[in-house]
Backbone as CSV, one residue per row, in Angstrom:
resi,resn,N_x,N_y,N_z,CA_x,CA_y,CA_z,C_x,C_y,C_z
1,MET,-9.988,21.903,-42.275,-8.891,20.921,-42.291,-7.801,21.310,-41.288
2,TRP,-7.482,22.610,-41.244,-6.425,23.070,-40.335,-6.823,22.874,-38.872
3,VAL,-8.138,22.943,-38.608,-8.620,22.729,-37.247,-8.328,21.292,-36.802
4,ILE,-8.562,20.353,-37.718,-8.302,18.945,-37.405,-6.820,18.723,-37.137
5,LYS,-5.974,19.376,-37.949,-4.535,19.228,-37.760,-4.093,19.765,-36.400
6,ILE,-4.674,20.908,-36.010,-4.333,21.492,-34.710,-4.766,20.561,-33.568
7,LEU,-5.983,20.009,-33.710,-6.488,19.091,-32.691,-5.623,17.840,-32.572
8,LEU,-5.229,17.301,-33.732,-4.383,16.110,-33.729,-3.012,16.404,-33.126
9,SER,-2.482,17.581,-33.439,-1.185,17.975,-32.886,-1.273,18.138,-31.373
10,GLY,-2.385,18.745,-30.925,-2.589,18.936,-29.499,-2.734,17.620,-28.768
11,MET,-3.486,16.692,-29.363,-3.665,15.383,-28.744,-2.356,14.621,-28.686
12,SER,-1.571,14.750,-29.753,-0.271,14.083,-29.796,0.659,14.623,-28.720
13,LEU,0.630,15.952,-28.527,1.465,16.581,-27.502,1.034,16.134,-26.109
14,LEU,-0.276,16.113,-25.872,-0.793,15.688,-24.576,-0.426,14.235,-24.272
15,PHE,-0.523,13.382,-25.291,-0.171,11.972,-25.116,1.310,11.836,-24.779
16,THR,2.150,12.607,-25.475,3.589,12.560,-25.230,3.924,13.013,-23.815
17,LEU,3.285,14.099,-23.376,3.519,14.608,-22.026,3.047,13.610,-20.974
18,LEU,1.903,12.972,-21.242,1.378,11.970,-20.326,2.327,10.789,-20.218
19,LEU,2.836,10.346,-21.348,3.770,9.218,-21.362,5.045,9.557,-20.602
20,ILE,5.554,10.772,-20.819,6.754,11.214,-20.098,6.485,11.254,-18.600
21,GLY,5.293,11.748,-18.240,4.932,11.817,-16.828,4.853,10.451,-16.178
22,ILE,4.279,9.488,-16.873,4.155,8.133,-16.337,5.527,7.485,-16.168
23,ILE,6.356,7.593,-17.198,7.695,6.994,-17.137,8.542,7.652,-16.054
24,SER,8.495,8.979,-15.985,9.278,9.713,-14.985,8.844,9.373,-13.570
25,SER,7.543,9.276,-13.357,7.015,8.951,-12.023,7.489,7.584,-11.579
26,ASN,7.467,6.629,-12.481,7.891,5.275,-12.140,9.378,5.217,-11.838
27,LEU,10.185,5.906,-12.622,11.626,5.928,-12.359,11.931,6.595,-11.027
28,TRP,11.236,7.679,-10.751,11.413,8.418,-9.504,11.141,7.517,-8.299
29,ILE,10.020,6.826,-8.330,9.632,5.955,-7.217,10.588,4.773,-7.082
30,GLU,10.991,4.196,-8.209,11.928,3.072,-8.182,13.242,3.478,-7.524
31,LEU,13.818,4.584,-7.959,15.118,5.010,-7.466,15.069,5.447,-6.008
32,GLN,13.982,6.058,-5.608,13.891,6.597,-4.251,13.670,5.525,-3.194
33,THR,13.121,4.387,-3.586,12.717,3.391,-2.585,13.447,2.053,-2.671
34,GLN,14.279,1.858,-3.668,14.828,0.531,-3.942,15.720,-0.021,-2.836
35,ASP,16.292,0.850,-2.003,17.215,0.369,-0.973,16.539,0.168,0.387
36,ARG,15.217,0.220,0.424,14.507,0.050,1.701,13.482,-1.075,1.642
37,LEU,13.752,-2.047,0.798,12.858,-3.189,0.630,13.544,-4.461,1.114
38,TYR,12.805,-5.278,1.858,13.350,-6.508,2.412,12.492,-7.700,2.017
39,SER,13.156,-8.797,1.708,12.470,-10.055,1.438,12.953,-11.162,2.370
40,ASP,14.125,-10.956,2.962,14.708,-11.914,3.902,14.346,-11.481,5.319
41,ILE,13.547,-12.281,6.014,13.057,-11.924,7.340,14.199,-11.699,8.327
42,SER,15.298,-12.399,8.164,16.412,-12.284,9.110,17.103,-10.925,9.030
43,LYS,16.913,-10.221,7.938,17.571,-8.930,7.746,16.670,-7.736,8.052
44,VAL,15.419,-8.004,8.387,14.469,-6.917,8.650,14.730,-6.316,10.034
45,PRO,14.918,-5.003,10.131,15.090,-4.361,11.445,13.802,-4.449,12.268
46,ASN,13.935,-4.445,13.570,12.773,-4.485,14.452,12.071,-3.126,14.481
47,LYS,10.761,-3.135,14.411,9.943,-1.927,14.522,8.764,-2.224,15.435
48,LYS,8.046,-1.200,15.847,6.859,-1.415,16.668,5.662,-1.850,15.834
49,ILE,5.502,-1.222,14.662,4.269,-1.418,13.893,4.534,-1.907,12.477
50,ALA,3.686,-2.834,12.049,3.634,-3.219,10.636,2.307,-2.703,10.086
51,LEU,2.374,-1.934,9.023,1.172,-1.471,8.334,0.874,-2.465,7.224
52,LEU,-0.177,-3.252,7.418,-0.576,-4.270,6.451,-1.611,-3.668,5.503
53,LEU,-1.262,-3.561,4.239,-2.144,-2.935,3.258,-3.151,-3.949,2.721
54,GLY,-4.395,-3.555,2.697,-5.470,-4.473,2.364,-5.714,-4.671,0.883
55,THR,-6.406,-5.745,0.600,-6.890,-6.042,-0.739,-8.045,-7.036,-0.591
56,VAL,-8.789,-7.225,-1.646,-9.935,-8.121,-1.589,-9.475,-9.554,-1.287
57,LYS,-10.247,-10.264,-0.455,-9.853,-11.624,-0.073,-10.189,-12.640,-1.162
58,TYR,-11.368,-12.522,-1.749,-11.807,-13.500,-2.741,-11.955,-12.873,-4.126
59,LEU,-11.609,-13.642,-5.136,-11.782,-13.204,-6.515,-13.215,-13.494,-6.964
60,ARG,-13.572,-13.048,-8.134,-14.945,-13.175,-8.619,-15.428,-14.617,-8.681
61,ARG,-14.540,-15.534,-8.981,-14.924,-16.944,-9.083,-14.937,-17.648,-7.736
62,GLY,-14.647,-16.916,-6.674,-14.683,-17.496,-5.343,-13.342,-17.998,-4.830
63,ASN,-12.318,-17.945,-5.674,-10.986,-18.372,-5.239,-10.358,-17.291,-4.364
64,ILE,-9.510,-17.719,-3.433,-8.832,-16.734,-2.601,-7.824,-15.951,-3.433
65,ASN,-7.765,-14.662,-3.184,-6.844,-13.775,-3.892,-5.420,-14.024,-3.397
66,SER,-4.524,-14.382,-4.294,-3.138,-14.679,-3.910,-2.455,-13.477,-3.266
67,TYR,-2.783,-12.274,-3.717,-2.197,-11.075,-3.117,-2.564,-11.002,-1.629
68,PHE,-3.816,-11.290,-1.323,-4.281,-11.286,0.059,-3.554,-12.353,0.871
69,LYS,-3.532,-13.570,0.366,-2.901,-14.682,1.085,-1.438,-14.400,1.381
70,TYR,-0.712,-13.928,0.386,0.722,-13.699,0.556,1.006,-12.543,1.516
71,ARG,0.129,-11.531,1.539,0.323,-10.427,2.488,0.109,-10.897,3.915
72,ILE,-0.895,-11.740,4.102,-1.126,-12.310,5.431,0.078,-13.155,5.843
73,ASP,0.586,-13.968,4.945,1.778,-14.787,5.224,2.926,-13.915,5.702
74,ALA,3.149,-12.799,5.005,4.269,-11.913,5.333,4.079,-11.248,6.691
75,ALA,2.859,-10.797,6.979,2.589,-10.146,8.262,2.753,-11.126,9.421
76,VAL,2.274,-12.342,9.240,2.422,-13.380,10.271,3.897,-13.687,10.496
77,GLN,4.627,-13.764,9.422,6.059,-14.045,9.514,6.774,-12.960,10.323
78,LEU,6.441,-11.715,10.087,7.048,-10.605,10.831,6.734,-10.699,12.318
79,TYR,5.471,-10.956,12.621,5.057,-10.990,14.024,5.696,-12.173,14.758
80,LYS,5.650,-13.336,14.162,6.188,-14.524,14.835,7.704,-14.496,14.956
81,ALA,8.348,-13.728,14.086,9.804,-13.589,14.178,10.194,-12.498,15.173
82,GLY,9.207,-11.843,15.765,9.478,-10.792,16.745,9.948,-9.490,16.130
83,LYS,9.699,-9.310,14.843,10.141,-8.094,14.163,9.210,-6.913,14.417
84,VAL,7.945,-7.192,14.744,6.985,-6.134,15.065,6.166,-6.543,16.289
85,LYS,5.664,-5.544,17.012,4.822,-5.799,18.176,3.336,-5.713,17.828
86,HIS,3.031,-5.002,16.755,1.623,-4.735,16.457,1.423,-4.646,14.946
87,ILE,0.241,-5.072,14.505,-0.101,-5.011,13.088,-1.317,-4.102,12.916
88,LEU,-1.166,-3.078,12.103,-2.284,-2.205,11.746,-2.793,-2.663,10.389
89,ALA,-3.963,-3.297,10.387,-4.551,-3.824,9.145,-5.450,-2.751,8.543
90,SER,-5.014,-2.178,7.445,-5.713,-1.038,6.858,-6.294,-1.396,5.495
91,GLY,-7.599,-1.190,5.353,-8.236,-1.500,4.074,-9.598,-0.846,3.964
92,SER,-10.305,-1.213,2.933,-11.600,-0.598,2.637,-12.741,-1.338,3.325
93,ASN,-13.722,-0.558,3.737,-14.938,-1.111,4.333,-16.110,-0.273,3.813
94,HIS,-16.243,-0.238,2.473,-17.194,0.699,1.869,-18.631,0.194,1.841
95,THR,-18.852,-1.092,2.135,-20.221,-1.593,2.266,-20.265,-2.588,3.418
96,SER,-21.486,-2.938,3.848,-21.636,-3.891,4.952,-21.248,-5.309,4.538
97,TYR,-21.074,-5.526,3.232,-20.732,-6.859,2.723,-19.262,-6.961,2.298
98,TYR,-18.529,-5.859,2.440,-17.135,-5.854,1.998,-16.284,-5.220,3.087
99,ASN,-15.423,-5.996,3.709,-14.680,-5.502,4.860,-13.274,-6.090,4.869
100,GLU,-12.349,-5.416,4.206,-10.975,-5.898,4.123,-10.303,-6.006,5.496
101,PRO,-10.430,-4.992,6.387,-9.759,-5.094,7.685,-10.201,-6.304,8.506
102,VAL,-11.502,-6.574,8.546,-11.992,-7.720,9.311,-11.508,-9.028,8.692
103,ASP,-11.504,-9.094,7.355,-10.988,-10.291,6.682,-9.524,-10.528,7.052
104,MET,-8.751,-9.446,7.106,-7.343,-9.572,7.465,-7.196,-9.995,8.924
105,GLN,-8.009,-9.406,9.796,-7.957,-9.757,11.212,-8.243,-11.241,11.424
106,LYS,-9.277,-11.742,10.787,-9.637,-13.153,10.926,-8.524,-14.059,10.411
107,ALA,-7.942,-13.673,9.282,-6.865,-14.480,8.702,-5.620,-14.469,9.592
108,LEU,-5.301,-13.318,10.162,-4.143,-13.212,11.052,-4.350,-14.036,12.324
109,MET,-5.534,-13.928,12.902,-5.813,-14.666,14.143,-5.835,-16.170,13.902
110,ALA,-6.304,-16.573,12.726,-6.312,-17.997,12.387,-4.898,-18.550,12.284
111,ARG,-3.941,-17.645,12.059,-2.544,-18.060,11.939,-1.764,-17.826,13.241
112,GLY,-2.472,-17.470,14.317,-1.808,-17.373,15.610,-1.443,-15.994,16.100
113,VAL,-1.819,-14.947,15.360,-1.564,-13.583,15.836,-2.695,-13.209,16.802
114,PRO,-2.382,-12.836,18.041,-3.438,-12.540,19.026,-4.204,-11.259,18.695
115,ALA,-5.442,-11.198,19.131,-6.309,-10.057,18.836,-5.737,-8.748,19.370
116,HIS,-5.076,-8.809,20.539,-4.553,-7.577,21.141,-3.391,-6.987,20.337
117,ALA,-2.842,-7.763,19.406,-1.722,-7.284,18.584,-2.189,-6.773,17.219
118,ILE,-3.491,-6.640,17.058,-4.049,-6.210,15.775,-4.980,-5.014,15.986
119,THR,-4.789,-3.981,15.191,-5.713,-2.841,15.166,-6.221,-2.686,13.744
120,LEU,-7.491,-2.359,13.609,-8.108,-2.252,12.291,-8.329,-0.799,11.892
121,ASP,-7.965,-0.487,10.674,-8.271,0.813,10.076,-9.277,0.575,8.956
122,TYR,-10.515,0.982,9.193,-11.588,0.723,8.239,-11.643,1.737,7.100
123,ALA,-10.827,2.771,7.165,-10.894,3.838,6.161,-9.651,3.893,5.282
124,GLY,-9.017,2.740,5.097,-7.864,2.686,4.201,-8.325,2.451,2.771
125,PHE,-9.070,3.403,2.234,-9.673,3.230,0.911,-8.641,3.203,-0.211
126,ARG,-7.548,3.888,0.008,-6.445,3.913,-0.963,-5.147,3.776,-0.200
127,THR,-4.084,3.475,-0.912,-2.768,3.384,-0.280,-2.415,4.690,0.404
128,LEU,-2.711,5.805,-0.240,-2.438,7.119,0.327,-3.166,7.282,1.657
129,ASP,-4.433,6.890,1.717,-5.207,6.984,2.958,-4.564,6.141,4.052
130,SER,-4.201,4.910,3.719,-3.636,4.003,4.721,-2.351,4.545,5.324
131,VAL,-1.473,5.049,4.480,-0.175,5.540,4.952,-0.342,6.795,5.808
132,ILE,-1.111,7.747,5.336,-1.295,8.991,6.085,-2.017,8.731,7.400
133,ARG,-3.054,7.899,7.374,-3.811,7.613,8.587,-2.978,6.857,9.620
134,CYS,-2.051,6.048,9.170,-1.171,5.331,10.088,-0.423,6.318,10.980
135,LYS,0.022,7.418,10.394,0.764,8.421,11.151,-0.162,9.363,11.917
136,LYS,-1.164,9.889,11.247,-1.970,10.949,11.850,-3.053,10.450,12.811
137,ILE,-3.545,9.240,12.575,-4.657,8.748,13.387,-4.230,7.665,14.371
138,PHE,-3.446,6.717,13.929,-3.191,5.547,14.762,-1.905,5.598,15.563
139,SER,-0.801,5.410,14.917,0.419,5.174,15.671,1.113,6.438,16.136
140,GLN,1.004,7.484,15.355,1.855,8.670,15.533,3.328,8.266,15.494
141,GLU,3.546,7.040,15.034,4.903,6.538,14.851,5.387,6.955,13.465
142,THR,6.652,7.271,13.370,7.211,7.633,12.067,8.270,6.628,11.639
143,ASP,8.200,5.437,12.223,9.184,4.400,11.907,8.439,3.064,11.833
144,ILE,8.042,2.676,10.627,7.143,1.519,10.474,7.637,0.576,9.372
145,ILE,7.064,-0.615,9.376,7.260,-1.566,8.286,5.957,-1.654,7.496
146,ILE,6.042,-1.470,6.208,4.868,-1.590,5.347,4.883,-2.967,4.703
147,VAL,3.746,-3.641,4.726,3.665,-5.012,4.221,2.733,-5.085,3.019
148,SER,3.299,-5.461,1.886,2.533,-5.703,0.665,3.493,-6.335,-0.343
149,GLN,3.033,-6.455,-1.582,3.939,-6.944,-2.623,4.975,-5.849,-2.948
150,LYS,6.077,-6.251,-3.510,7.194,-5.335,-3.754,6.776,-4.105,-4.544
151,PHE,6.036,-4.299,-5.632,5.650,-3.169,-6.475,4.790,-2.177,-5.696
152,HIS,3.942,-2.688,-4.820,3.042,-1.853,-4.023,3.793,-1.170,-2.888
153,ASN,4.718,-1.885,-2.280,5.518,-1.310,-1.205,6.269,-0.071,-1.664
154,LYS,6.764,-0.096,-2.879,7.531,1.039,-3.384,6.679,2.310,-3.410
155,ARG,5.465,2.179,-3.877,4.572,3.350,-3.930,4.206,3.816,-2.518
156,ALA,3.969,2.864,-1.629,3.629,3.215,-0.252,4.798,3.920,0.446
157,LEU,6.010,3.445,0.226,7.193,4.085,0.805,7.350,5.504,0.273
158,PHE,7.088,5.673,-0.998,7.194,6.980,-1.638,6.219,7.964,-0.982
159,ILE,5.015,7.512,-0.733,4.021,8.347,-0.062,4.481,8.657,1.362
160,GLY,5.011,7.642,2.033,5.509,7.844,3.380,6.622,8.873,3.440
161,ASP,7.501,8.866,2.472,8.591,9.842,2.418,8.059,11.269,2.397
162,PHE,7.002,11.474,1.636,6.428,12.809,1.507,5.930,13.314,2.860
163,TYR,5.474,12.388,3.696,4.945,12.751,5.011,5.935,12.480,6.145
164,ASN,7.196,12.395,5.787,8.272,12.224,6.775,8.083,10.993,7.657
165,ILE,7.643,9.910,7.037,7.528,8.637,7.727,8.748,7.796,7.367
166,LYS,9.491,7.387,8.378,10.698,6.592,8.149,10.299,5.129,7.978
167,SER,9.882,4.779,6.781,9.326,3.448,6.552,10.259,2.557,5.737
168,ILE,10.108,1.252,5.973,10.748,0.248,5.137,9.639,-0.695,4.663
169,GLY,9.933,-1.492,3.666,8.936,-2.416,3.159,9.371,-3.860,3.307
170,PHE,8.459,-4.701,3.772,8.708,-6.143,3.785,7.855,-6.737,2.676
171,ASN,8.517,-7.356,1.715,7.837,-7.813,0.508,7.136,-9.151,0.691
172,ALA,5.825,-9.128,0.499,5.078,-10.376,0.414,5.413,-11.044,-0.917
173,LYS,5.200,-12.344,-0.987,5.428,-13.069,-2.227,4.607,-12.452,-3.349
174,ASP,5.196,-12.331,-4.501,4.499,-11.716,-5.631,3.716,-12.756,-6.430
175,VAL,2.810,-12.259,-7.242,2.028,-13.103,-8.141,2.680,-13.024,-9.518
176,PRO,2.958,-14.147,-10.172,3.631,-14.119,-11.477,2.923,-13.215,-12.486
177,PHE,3.720,-12.514,-13.286,3.193,-11.566,-14.264,2.198,-12.226,-15.216
178,LYS,2.485,-13.452,-15.620,1.619,-14.128,-16.586,0.236,-14.438,-16.018
179,LYS,0.130,-14.461,-14.676,-1.148,-14.734,-14.046,-1.953,-13.465,-13.775
180,ASP,-1.257,-12.336,-13.732,-1.951,-11.080,-13.433,-1.175,-9.895,-14.002
181,PHE,-1.144,-9.773,-15.309,-0.420,-8.680,-15.947,-1.147,-7.349,-15.791
182,LYS,-2.457,-7.402,-15.550,-3.248,-6.163,-15.429,-2.790,-5.325,-14.238
183,THR,-2.445,-5.997,-13.133,-2.009,-5.274,-11.940,-0.720,-4.512,-12.207
184,THR,0.194,-5.116,-12.946,1.454,-4.448,-13.290,1.188,-3.193,-14.110
185,ILE,0.292,-3.294,-15.068,-0.042,-2.137,-15.900,-0.708,-1.049,-15.063
186,ARG,-1.631,-1.447,-14.189,-2.317,-0.468,-13.330,-1.339,0.241,-12.404
187,GLU,-0.299,-0.473,-11.976,0.656,0.125,-11.052,1.405,1.290,-11.687
188,TYR,1.707,1.196,-12.975,2.352,2.305,-13.666,1.501,3.561,-13.572
189,LEU,0.211,3.404,-13.766,-0.709,4.536,-13.707,-0.898,5.008,-12.264
190,ALA,-0.924,4.054,-11.325,-1.101,4.405,-9.920,0.074,5.233,-9.400
191,ARG,1.263,4.946,-9.872,2.433,5.719,-9.442,2.379,7.144,-9.984
192,PHE,1.937,7.281,-11.206,1.763,8.609,-11.786,0.724,9.388,-10.986
193,LYS,-0.369,8.708,-10.615,-1.417,9.336,-9.815,-0.886,9.716,-8.433
194,ALA,-0.008,8.901,-7.875,0.563,9.210,-6.564,1.360,10.505,-6.602
195,VAL,2.143,10.688,-7.647,2.911,11.927,-7.802,1.967,13.120,-7.936
196,LEU,0.928,12.969,-8.727,-0.060,14.050,-8.884,-0.720,14.363,-7.542
197,ASP,-1.131,13.318,-6.817,-1.810,13.511,-5.535,-0.936,14.258,-4.536
198,LEU,0.334,13.880,-4.468,1.222,14.447,-3.460,1.721,15.841,-3.814
199,TYR,2.158,16.018,-5.039,2.869,17.239,-5.392,2.045,18.276,-6.144
200,PHE,0.899,17.893,-6.634,0.087,18.838,-7.408,-1.325,19.000,-6.842
201,LEU,-1.994,17.895,-6.574,-3.384,17.969,-6.124,-3.514,18.100,-4.608
202,LYS,-2.425,17.781,-3.883,-2.427,17.846,-2.415,-3.594,17.030,-1.826
203,THR,-3.800,15.857,-2.369,-4.916,15.002,-1.968,-4.758,14.517,-0.520
204,GLN,-5.858,14.558,0.217,-5.884,14.107,1.601,-6.772,12.869,1.726
205,PRO,-6.638,12.114,2.815,-7.501,10.951,3.012,-8.973,11.334,3.012
206,LYS,-9.797,10.403,2.627,-11.240,10.653,2.598,-11.761,10.931,3.994
207,PHE,-11.229,10.219,4.994,-11.617,10.429,6.388,-10.364,10.493,7.252
208,LEU,-10.398,11.324,8.276,-9.356,11.323,9.308,-10.012,10.972,10.639
209,GLY,-10.552,11.964,11.355,-11.246,11.639,12.595,-10.347,11.692,13.818
210,LYS,-10.856,11.101,14.910,-10.137,11.141,16.194,-8.946,10.195,16.200
211,LYS,-7.951,10.566,16.986,-6.760,9.728,17.115,-7.066,8.461,17.912
212,VAL,-6.384,7.391,17.562,-6.554,6.108,18.235,-5.218,5.694,18.830
213,GLN,-5.223,5.421,20.119,-3.976,5.020,20.803,-3.794,3.506,20.693
214,ILE,-2.673,3.103,20.132,-2.371,1.678,20.020,-1.631,1.209,21.266
215,ASN,-2.076,0.095,21.814,-1.460,-0.486,23.000,-0.407,-1.506,22.570
216,PHE,0.855,-1.244,22.909,1.936,-2.126,22.478,2.275,-3.195,23.513
217,SER,1.561,-3.233,24.600,1.901,-4.204,25.654,1.420,-5.598,25.273
C-alpha cells in the first residue's frame, strides 16, 4: 500500500512541476516578445528578408488551410509594400508528395511575387530548424521579419533571441479559436518544448549543410 502512495505522490509532484514548467515557459515567451509584433503594415520597419514559416496547404477534407492562406497574404503584403526585398519560404519536404516550400512558392508567385525574390528552404522541419537555418545557411542576416500567426511568431522570435537574431514578427491573420482550439493547446506545449530545446537539450536542426547566398538584386 505504501508503495502505491509513494508512486501517486511522485506522479503528483511530476505533474505539478510539468504544469509549472508549461505556464512559466509561456509567460516567459509572451513577455520577451510582445513588443516586437506588428499587424499594421504601415508600421513595419524595412528589412531585407522575410522568413515565411510553412504549414500544410490543404486540410484532410481537401479545403485550403486558413493558416497557410493567411501567411501567404501577409508575405505578399510585405513584399508589395516594399518592406522586404526577399522571402525565404521555409517548411517541410519530408516526402515526394509533401512539399511546403514549393506550395508556398507557387502561391506567392500566383500573387505577383517574382521567382527571383523567393528562396526555398526544404529542411524547415520545425520552427527551430527554420529560424536557425535562416541565419546559418541562408541569409547570414541577423535582422529579419518572421511571418506567421501571432502565437507562432512569438515562439519563433524567442528562438531567434537565443541565437542573437534581431527579429520582428509580422502577424498573419489568425484563425478563430472556436474553429481550431487544438492549435492553441498545442502551442502551450510547443513553447515548453522550445525552452527545453534551447536551454536544456541544446537541440540543433536536423540538417544544416552548405551555405546558400541569397541574391537581393
